[in-house]
C-alpha positions as CSV (number, residue, x, y, z in Angstrom):
1,M,0.0,0.0,0.0
2,N,1.3,3.4,-0.9
3,Q,2.0,5.7,2.0
4,T,0.7,9.2,2.0
5,H,3.4,11.8,2.4
6,P,2.8,14.5,5.1
7,Y,3.8,17.1,2.4
8,K,1.3,15.7,-0.2
9,E,-0.6,19.0,-0.3
10,Q,2.6,21.1,-0.9
11,I,3.6,18.7,-3.7
12,A,0.2,19.1,-5.3
13,E,0.5,22.9,-5.1
14,V,3.8,22.8,-6.9
15,K,2.4,20.4,-9.6
16,E,-0.5,22.8,-10.1
17,L,2.0,25.7,-10.6
18,L,3.9,23.7,-13.2
19,K,0.6,22.8,-15.0
20,V,-0.3,26.5,-15.1
21,L,3.2,27.3,-16.4
22,A,2.8,24.7,-19.2
23,T,-0.6,26.1,-20.2
24,T,0.7,29.7,-20.2
25,Y,3.8,28.7,-22.2
26,Q,1.6,27.0,-24.9
27,I,-0.4,30.2,-25.2
28,E,2.6,32.4,-25.7
29,Y,4.9,30.0,-27.7
30,P,3.9,27.5,-30.4
31,A,7.0,25.4,-29.7
32,E,6.6,22.0,-28.1
33,L,6.5,21.8,-24.4
34,A,9.8,19.7,-24.2
35,S,11.7,23.0,-24.7
36,L,10.0,24.4,-21.6
37,F,11.1,21.3,-19.6
38,E,14.7,21.7,-20.7
39,Q,14.8,25.4,-19.8
40,F,13.0,25.1,-16.5
41,S,15.3,22.2,-15.6
42,A,18.4,24.3,-16.2
43,L,16.9,27.1,-14.2
44,L,16.0,24.8,-11.3
45,I,19.5,23.1,-11.3
46,Y,21.0,26.6,-10.9
47,T,18.5,27.4,-8.1
48,L,18.9,24.2,-6.1
49,P,22.3,25.1,-4.5
50,Q,20.4,27.6,-2.3
51,I,19.4,24.5,-0.2
52,P,21.8,24.1,2.8
53,N,23.9,21.0,2.6
54,R,22.5,19.3,5.7
55,S,21.3,16.0,4.2
56,S,23.2,13.0,2.9
57,K,20.3,12.4,0.6
58,M,21.2,15.3,-1.7
59,P,23.0,14.4,-4.9
60,G,26.8,15.1,-5.0
61,W,26.6,17.4,-8.0
62,L,24.8,20.0,-5.9
63,N,28.0,20.7,-4.0
64,A,29.7,21.4,-7.3
65,L,27.4,24.2,-8.0
66,R,27.1,25.8,-4.5
67,H,29.7,28.5,-5.4
68,I,27.1,30.2,-7.6
69,N,24.5,30.5,-4.9
70,E,24.4,34.2,-4.2
71,P,23.9,35.5,-7.7
72,L,20.8,33.4,-8.1
73,N,18.9,35.5,-5.7
74,L,18.4,37.8,-8.7
75,R,15.0,37.8,-10.3
76,S,13.7,37.2,-13.8
77,E,15.8,38.6,-16.6
78,Q,18.8,39.3,-14.4
79,R,19.0,35.7,-13.3
80,I,18.5,34.4,-16.8
81,E,21.2,36.7,-18.2
82,F,23.6,35.5,-15.4
83,M,22.9,31.8,-16.2
84,N,23.3,32.2,-19.9
85,A,26.6,34.1,-19.4
86,R,28.1,31.5,-17.0
87,I,26.5,28.3,-18.3
88,R,29.5,27.3,-20.5
89,D,32.3,28.5,-18.3
90,I,32.0,26.4,-15.2
91,P,34.9,23.8,-15.2
92,I,33.0,21.3,-13.0
93,Y,31.3,19.9,-16.1
94,T,34.5,18.0,-16.9
95,Q,34.3,16.3,-13.5
96,I,30.6,15.4,-13.5
97,P,29.7,14.4,-17.1
98,S,25.9,14.5,-16.5
99,L,26.1,18.3,-15.8
100,S,27.4,18.9,-19.3
101,V,23.8,18.9,-20.4
102,L,23.6,22.5,-19.0
103,T,26.0,23.6,-21.8
104,E,23.5,22.5,-24.4
105,V,20.6,24.6,-23.1
106,T,20.1,28.3,-23.4
107,I,17.1,30.0,-21.8
108,T,15.4,31.8,-24.7
109,I,12.1,32.4,-23.0
110,N,11.6,36.2,-22.7
111,R,8.0,36.7,-21.8
112,P,8.0,38.3,-18.4
113,A,4.8,36.5,-17.3
114,I,6.3,33.1,-18.1
115,L,9.7,33.9,-16.5
116,E,8.0,35.0,-13.3
117,R,6.0,31.7,-13.2
118,M,9.2,29.8,-13.8
119,M,11.0,31.6,-10.9
120,E,8.0,31.1,-8.7
121,A,7.9,27.4,-9.3
122,A,11.6,26.9,-8.9
123,D,11.7,28.9,-5.7
124,Q,8.7,27.0,-4.3
125,I,10.4,23.7,-5.0
126,V,13.6,24.9,-3.2
127,E,11.5,26.1,-0.2
128,L,9.7,22.7,-0.1
129,L,13.0,20.8,-0.2
130,Y,14.5,23.0,2.5
131,A,11.4,22.6,4.8
132,Q,11.1,18.9,4.4
133,D,14.7,17.9,4.0
134,E,13.5,15.1,1.7
135,Y,15.2,15.0,-1.7
136,A,12.8,12.3,-3.0
137,I,10.2,15.1,-3.5
138,L,12.2,16.5,-6.4
139,P,12.2,13.3,-8.7
140,E,8.5,13.0,-8.1
141,I,7.8,16.5,-9.1
142,M,10.0,16.5,-12.1
143,D,8.8,13.2,-13.3
144,Y,5.3,14.7,-13.3
145,F,6.6,17.7,-15.3
146,L,8.4,15.5,-17.8
147,D,5.3,13.5,-18.4
148,L,3.3,16.7,-18.9
149,C,5.8,18.3,-21.2
150,Y,6.8,15.4,-23.3
151,Y,4.9,12.2,-23.1
152,K,1.5,13.7,-22.7
153,D,2.1,16.4,-25.4
154,K,-0.6,15.6,-27.9
155,K,1.6,16.9,-30.7
156,R,4.1,14.1,-30.1
157,D,3.8,10.4,-30.9
158,A,5.8,9.1,-28.0
159,Y,5.4,6.9,-25.0
160,R,7.5,6.0,-22.0
161,T,7.9,2.9,-19.9
162,P,5.8,3.5,-16.8
163,V,7.9,3.5,-13.7
164,H,6.0,0.6,-12.1
165,I,6.8,-1.5,-15.2
166,S,10.5,-0.7,-15.3
167,D,10.7,-1.3,-11.5
168,F,9.0,-4.6,-11.9
169,I,11.3,-5.7,-14.7
170,V,14.5,-4.7,-12.8
171,S,13.2,-6.4,-9.7
172,L,12.8,-9.6,-11.7
173,L,16.4,-9.2,-13.0
174,S,17.6,-8.8,-9.5
175,Q,16.5,-12.4,-8.9
176,N,18.6,-13.6,-11.8
177,R,21.9,-12.9,-10.0
178,G,24.2,-15.9,-9.7
179,P,26.6,-16.6,-6.8
180,N,29.6,-15.1,-8.6
181,Q,28.7,-11.4,-9.1
182,P,31.2,-8.9,-10.5
183,N,32.6,-6.1,-8.4
184,V,30.9,-3.6,-10.8
185,I,27.6,-4.3,-12.6
186,K,27.1,-2.8,-16.0
187,F,23.6,-1.9,-17.4
188,Y,22.8,-0.8,-20.9
189,D,19.6,0.4,-22.6
190,P,20.2,1.0,-26.4
191,A,16.9,3.0,-26.7
192,C,16.8,4.6,-23.2
193,G,14.3,7.4,-23.8
194,S,14.2,9.3,-20.6
195,G,16.2,6.6,-18.7
196,A,13.4,4.8,-16.8
197,F,15.2,1.4,-16.8
198,L,18.5,2.9,-15.7
199,A,16.8,4.8,-12.9
200,S,15.1,1.6,-11.7
201,A,18.4,-0.3,-11.8
202,S,19.8,2.2,-9.3
203,K,17.0,1.3,-6.9
204,Y,17.3,-2.5,-6.9
205,F,21.1,-3.0,-7.3
206,T,22.5,-1.1,-4.4
207,D,25.1,-3.5,-3.0
208,R,27.9,-2.6,-5.4
209,P,28.9,0.1,-7.9
210,L,26.9,0.4,-11.2
211,I,27.8,1.6,-14.6
212,L,24.7,2.9,-16.3
213,H,25.0,3.4,-20.0
214,G,22.2,4.4,-22.3
215,N,21.8,5.4,-25.9
216,E,19.2,7.7,-27.4
217,K,19.4,8.8,-31.0
218,N,16.7,11.5,-30.5
219,D,19.0,14.4,-29.3
220,Q,16.3,16.2,-27.4
221,L,15.2,13.1,-25.6
222,R,18.8,12.4,-24.7
223,R,19.0,15.8,-23.0
224,L,15.7,15.1,-21.2
225,A,17.2,11.8,-20.0
226,L,20.3,13.6,-18.6
227,F,18.1,16.1,-16.7
228,H,16.0,13.1,-15.5
229,A,19.2,11.4,-14.3
230,L,20.4,14.5,-12.4
231,F,17.1,14.9,-10.6
232,H,17.3,11.2,-9.6
233,G,20.8,11.6,-8.4
234,L,22.3,9.4,-11.1
235,D,25.4,9.7,-13.2
236,L,24.5,8.3,-16.6
237,Q,26.6,7.8,-19.7
238,I,24.2,8.5,-22.6
239,T,25.5,8.4,-26.2
240,N,23.7,9.7,-29.2
241,D,24.6,7.0,-31.8
242,D,22.3,6.3,-34.6
243,L,21.7,2.7,-33.7
244,P,21.5,0.0,-34.7
245,I,25.1,-0.3,-35.7
246,E,26.5,-3.5,-37.0
247,P,25.8,-5.8,-34.0
248,L,29.0,-7.9,-34.1
249,A,31.1,-4.7,-34.1
250,F,30.0,-3.9,-30.5
251,N,31.6,-5.4,-27.4
252,K,29.6,-7.9,-25.4
253,H,30.3,-6.4,-22.0
254,Y,27.0,-5.6,-20.2
255,N,25.7,-7.8,-17.4
256,F,22.2,-6.6,-18.0
257,V,20.6,-5.1,-21.1
258,L,17.1,-3.9,-20.8
259,T,15.1,-1.9,-23.3
260,N,11.7,-1.0,-24.6
261,P,12.5,0.1,-28.1
262,P,9.9,2.1,-30.0
263,F,7.6,-0.1,-32.0
264,N,7.9,0.8,-35.7
265,T,8.5,-0.6,-39.1
266,V,11.1,1.9,-40.3
267,P,13.5,0.3,-42.8
268,L,17.3,0.4,-42.5
269,E,19.1,2.5,-45.1
270,Q,21.1,-0.6,-45.9
271,P,20.3,-4.2,-45.0
272,L,22.2,-5.6,-42.1
273,Y,23.5,-9.2,-42.2
274,F,23.6,-11.0,-38.9
275,D,24.3,-14.7,-38.3
276,G,22.9,-15.6,-41.8
277,M,19.9,-13.3,-41.5
278,Q,19.2,-10.3,-43.6
279,I,17.7,-7.6,-41.4
280,Q,15.9,-4.8,-43.1
281,Q,14.1,-3.0,-40.2
282,Q,15.5,-0.8,-37.5
283,Y,13.3,-2.5,-34.9
284,H,14.6,-6.0,-35.6
285,A,18.2,-4.7,-35.8
286,L,17.8,-3.0,-32.4
287,I,16.6,-6.2,-30.8
288,L,19.6,-8.1,-32.2
289,H,21.9,-5.3,-31.0
290,A,20.5,-5.5,-27.5
291,L,21.1,-9.2,-27.4
292,D,24.5,-9.1,-29.0
293,T,25.8,-6.5,-26.4
294,T,24.9,-8.9,-23.5
295,M,28.0,-10.5,-22.0
296,L,28.5,-14.2,-21.4
297,G,26.2,-15.2,-18.5
298,G,24.3,-11.9,-18.8
299,T,20.6,-11.3,-19.1
300,T,18.5,-9.3,-21.5
301,A,15.0,-8.0,-20.9
302,I,13.2,-6.7,-23.9
303,V,9.6,-5.3,-24.2
304,V,8.1,-6.3,-27.6
305,P,4.7,-6.0,-29.1
306,D,2.7,-9.2,-29.1
307,S,2.7,-9.2,-32.9
308,F,6.4,-9.8,-32.8
309,L,5.7,-13.1,-30.9
310,F,3.4,-14.6,-33.5
311,A,4.1,-12.7,-36.8
312,T,4.5,-15.1,-39.8
313,Q,7.1,-13.0,-41.6
314,S,10.1,-15.2,-42.3
315,T,12.6,-12.7,-40.8
316,V,10.7,-12.5,-37.6
317,K,10.4,-16.2,-37.3
318,R,14.1,-16.6,-37.9
319,I,14.9,-14.1,-35.2
320,R,12.7,-15.9,-32.7
321,Q,14.3,-19.2,-33.6
322,W,17.8,-17.7,-33.3
323,M,16.9,-16.3,-29.8
324,L,15.9,-19.7,-28.6
325,Q,19.1,-21.3,-30.0
326,A,21.6,-18.7,-28.9
327,F,20.1,-17.8,-25.5
328,T,18.1,-19.5,-22.8
329,L,14.7,-17.9,-22.9
330,E,14.0,-17.8,-19.2
331,G,10.4,-16.6,-19.5
332,I,7.8,-14.3,-21.1
333,I,5.5,-12.1,-19.1
334,G,2.5,-10.7,-20.9
335,L,1.6,-7.2,-19.8
336,P,-1.9,-6.0,-19.2
337,A,-3.8,-4.6,-22.2
338,R,-3.1,-0.9,-22.9
339,T,-0.2,-0.8,-20.5
340,F,1.2,2.1,-22.6
341,S,-2.1,3.8,-23.2
342,P,-3.0,6.4,-24.2
343,Q,0.3,7.0,-26.0
344,A,0.4,3.4,-27.5
345,A,-2.6,1.2,-27.6
346,I,-0.8,-2.1,-28.2
347,R,-0.5,-5.4,-26.3
348,A,3.1,-6.1,-25.3
349,S,5.1,-8.7,-23.4
350,I,8.5,-8.9,-21.7
351,L,11.2,-11.4,-22.9
352,F,13.9,-12.5,-20.5
353,L,16.9,-14.2,-22.2
354,T,20.2,-15.3,-20.7
355,R,23.4,-15.8,-22.7
356,P,25.4,-19.0,-22.0
357,E,28.3,-18.5,-19.5
358,S,31.0,-19.6,-22.1
359,V,31.3,-19.7,-25.8
360,Q,31.7,-23.5,-25.7
361,R,28.4,-24.0,-23.9
362,Q,25.4,-24.4,-26.0
363,A,22.3,-22.4,-25.0
364,A,19.5,-24.9,-24.3
365,T,16.0,-23.5,-24.0
366,E,14.2,-26.7,-22.9
367,H,11.0,-25.0,-21.7
368,V,9.6,-21.5,-21.4
369,F,7.8,-20.0,-18.4
370,F,4.8,-17.9,-19.3
371,Y,3.0,-15.5,-17.0
372,Q,0.0,-13.3,-17.9
373,L,-0.3,-10.1,-15.8
374,E,-3.9,-9.0,-15.6
375,A,-5.3,-5.5,-15.0
376,E,-7.6,-4.6,-12.3
377,G,-11.1,-4.1,-13.8
378,P,-12.1,-3.7,-17.4
379,S,-9.9,-2.2,-20.1
380,N,-11.3,-0.7,-23.2
381,G,-10.5,2.1,-25.7
382,R,-11.3,4.8,-23.1
383,T,-9.9,3.2,-20.0
384,S,-6.3,2.2,-19.1
385,S,-6.3,-0.4,-16.3
386,Q,-3.1,-1.4,-14.6
387,A,-2.2,-4.4,-12.5
388,S,-2.3,-3.9,-8.8
389,Q,0.7,-4.0,-6.6
390,E,-0.6,-7.3,-5.2
391,R,-0.6,-8.8,-8.7
392,F,3.0,-7.7,-9.4
393,S,4.0,-9.3,-6.1
394,D,2.3,-12.5,-7.2
395,A,4.2,-12.4,-10.5
396,L,7.5,-11.9,-8.6
397,S,6.7,-14.8,-6.3
398,A,5.8,-17.1,-9.3
399,W,9.0,-16.0,-11.1
400,G,11.1,-17.0,-8.1
401,Q,9.4,-20.4,-7.9
402,R,9.2,-21.1,-11.6
403,F,11.6,-24.0,-11.5
404,A,9.8,-25.7,-8.6
405,H,6.4,-25.2,-10.3
406,Y,7.9,-26.7,-13.5
407,Q,8.2,-30.0,-11.6
408,E,4.5,-29.8,-10.9
409,W,3.9,-29.1,-14.6
410,Q,5.9,-32.2,-15.5
411,E,4.1,-34.4,-13.0
412,K,0.7,-33.4,-14.6
413,R,1.8,-34.0,-18.2
414,H,0.3,-37.5,-18.2
415,T,-3.2,-35.8,-17.9
416,A,-2.6,-33.9,-21.1
417,A,-5.5,-32.3,-23.0
418,D,-5.3,-30.1,-26.1
419,N,-5.8,-26.4,-25.5
420,L,-7.6,-24.1,-28.0
421,F,-4.5,-24.2,-30.3
422,G,-4.0,-27.9,-30.2
423,I,-1.1,-27.8,-27.7
424,A,-1.0,-30.6,-25.2
425,T,-1.2,-29.2,-21.7
426,P,-2.1,-30.6,-18.3
427,R,-5.8,-31.1,-18.0
428,D,-6.4,-29.6,-14.6
429,W,-3.6,-27.1,-14.2
430,P,-4.5,-25.1,-11.1
431,H,-2.5,-21.9,-11.8
432,E,-4.4,-19.6,-14.1
433,Q,-1.7,-16.9,-14.3
434,Y,1.2,-19.0,-15.4
435,W,2.1,-22.1,-17.4
436,Y,4.9,-23.6,-19.5
437,A,5.7,-24.7,-23.0
438,H,8.3,-27.3,-24.0
439,M,10.7,-26.6,-26.8
440,E,9.3,-29.3,-29.1
441,D,5.8,-27.7,-28.9
442,I,7.3,-24.3,-29.7
443,Q,9.1,-25.8,-32.7
444,H,6.0,-27.5,-34.0
445,A,4.1,-24.2,-33.6
446,D,6.5,-22.4,-35.9
447,Y,8.3,-20.7,-33.0
448,I,5.2,-18.8,-31.9
449,L,6.0,-17.3,-28.5
450,L,2.7,-15.7,-27.6
451,P,1.8,-16.7,-24.0
452,R,-1.9,-17.4,-24.7
453,H,-0.9,-19.8,-27.4
454,Y,0.3,-22.3,-24.8
455,Q,-2.3,-21.5,-22.1
456,P,-4.0,-24.6,-20.7
457,L,-7.8,-24.8,-20.8
458,K,-9.4,-23.5,-17.6
459,P,-11.1,-26.1,-15.4
460,L,-14.8,-26.4,-16.0
461,N,-17.0,-24.5,-13.5
462,I,-19.3,-27.3,-12.4
463,T,-21.3,-24.9,-10.1
464,G,-22.7,-23.2,-13.1
465,D,-22.6,-19.4,-13.6
466,P,-25.7,-17.5,-14.5
467,P,-26.3,-17.0,-18.3
468,E,-25.5,-13.3,-18.2
469,A,-22.1,-14.0,-16.6
470,L,-21.3,-16.7,-19.2
471,L,-22.3,-14.3,-22.0
472,Q,-20.1,-11.6,-20.6
473,E,-17.2,-14.0,-20.4
474,Y,-17.8,-15.1,-24.0
475,I,-17.9,-11.5,-25.3
476,A,-14.6,-10.8,-23.5
477,M,-13.0,-13.8,-25.1
478,Q,-14.3,-12.7,-28.6
479,E,-12.9,-9.2,-28.0
480,E,-9.6,-10.6,-27.1
481,I,-9.5,-12.8,-30.2
482,L,-10.5,-9.8,-32.3
483,R,-7.6,-7.8,-30.9
484,D,-5.2,-10.7,-31.7
485,M,-6.6,-10.9,-35.2
486,W,-6.0,-7.1,-35.8
487,E,-2.4,-7.6,-34.6
488,L,-2.1,-10.7,-36.8
489,L,-3.3,-8.7,-39.8
490,E,-0.4,-6.3,-39.2
491,G,1.9,-9.2,-38.7
492,V,1.2,-10.7,-42.1
493,G,1.8,-7.5,-43.9
494,G,5.0,-8.6,-45.5
495,D,8.2,-6.5,-44.8
496,G,6.1,-4.0,-42.9
497,A,5.4,-6.4,-40.1
498,I,6.9,-6.0,-36.6
């Protein structure tokens, strides 16, 4: 259960100030709101050193900027002029790489009303941090403002990985840690967006130093990720390469690679050849790049659209086959419908793959663990329902016990009955949320990896539900089948399929 902060009302007031600021900015400037986030973030970073250094929770980079405290008591245009004059002359940038993002932002807003609102919001944030001595307030406020200015901007076709999803994925990865852990753990996200996965990694891997490396080819989004990292107290390395590059040219030196690349069908300028496959789409090449940068014994977590798991296009099937042969597919977790709504109304799943610990060892995917996360309540075109914390906890527990539950699956195989897709599954499997598939069944199914394809039939309800309940269940099943058919229609669209 989420705890209510004693300063919840003050946080709400600051968020309302930022909302009014965004509305005022859109009236005065036709530019996208992301520019407002960048300029306000720079202003706020220069204002934060006014907070006394009395808490160990404050990020280290604040001390590097404390020597500019006094001039920032200036107001409006004077403060902006001071910042723009000094912004490229502070040598501390060479010592703290993330702060270099300040050298890329110039405050160009010159409307007095907007500048005053910016100053008011920045000063109120500082006052709140000073009064509460709780730095966690700042990431919460700025995450809200980032969503408002970038991901909820109706002019922009973009979505971000929700924090509860990135936290869930990283918490699962934390269970994939063997007994021989390196002194330094390296994370990589080749399409990091605003850095949600890397921020989550810093929460769950706290017992040793981390190297957090991201790549984001959208230069503005890269800057937003650096600001996001600063507010979260992280020191990220974010490159701006136009990935995917030739996969084999990249070093395999990351312990964990986790990514949610944008779903698209954009073609590569030139076909890419990888392990006998001709890759023509950026999306497919990015998936291979993520896998290829994983070190021996490392784990990759990739969020993919469900259409990737059952598309009949030859290239997609070949990639799925290669993944099963080159890696151990630990499991696939289906996300609730419309997890990324309203920015992306598409069903998606998470793949967890582990590379063999040595080049001599053959990867052997003998069986795959499937888990389907369900949302709380109905989900339709107007409503986005998310899984409750309890359901995420159930998924974490099942993941941790997946090998023990596989023995139960094996013991029940003698009671096999064909499911809706003709796959032999235990007749009375008692766990509705998770099940397994054997490699031979996946091969016979043309390497389809959609969780529902291998789901056992539900036990019959001998008590008998009322007719209206049965009809509602039947309608829900038909709606789900219809969604799958629409995704399949996209998946059979030739080279344009994901």
